[in-house]
N, C-alpha and C positions, 0 to 999 in steps of 0.2 A: 617604487619597485613593483613590477608586475607579477602576477601569479601565473604559473605555468598552465597551459591548456589542460593538462591531465588533472590538475587540482580543481580547476574551475568545472570541468566535466564531472568529476567525482561529486562535488558539492551539489551540482544541479541534479544528478541522478539520485543522490541521497535524499534531496528535498522532495523530488517527485514520488519516490517510493514511500517516504514517511507520510506524505499527504494521502497517498492511496491507502496506506495501512489505517490511518485515522478515519478515513471515509468508510472503509469496510467495517471497522470496529463499531462505528456509530450506527451503521445499518444493522449489524448483528444485535446491538444493544437496544435498538428501537423495538418496542412491543409490536406484535403483528397487527393489532387493531388501531395503531397510531396512524396508519396510512389509509384514509377512507376510500381512496381511489382503487386500492387493491381489493378486488372481489374474488380472491383466489380460493380454491379448494384447499383443504388441509394437506392433501398429497402434493399439490403444487408448491405450497409454502415450505414443506419439508425439503423438496428439491431445490427451491430457491435458497434456503438457509444452508443447505449442503454445498451448493455452488459458491455461495459467499465464503464459506469456510475454506473451500479449495483455493479460491482467489486470494484470500488472506494468507493462507499458508505459502502460496507461491510468491506473494509480495514480500513476506518476511524472509523467505529463502533467498530471494534476489538481493535484499538488503544485506543479509549475512554474507553472501558471496561477493558483494561489492568490496568488502574488506575495509581496512583502515585507509585513511587519506594518503595518497601518494605524496612523498616529500618533494617540495620544489627543489630543483637543481640550481641553487644560487650560491655563489661564493666559493 
């Protein structure tokens, strides 16, 4: 039995959003001195953390708005 296109699309979008949320949370949890390449000033770090928080909030909202999985129209 095949899965409807809407269900497959929902699972793909959910997976992408979940991975994005995990990636952003890992960046936020990472200590600022853990990245030796980043020679940022404290003001730039604050802006970067703030932008990560905004991105994380947007990703979580998209995931929430995605809603439950659509039911396949079978049978």
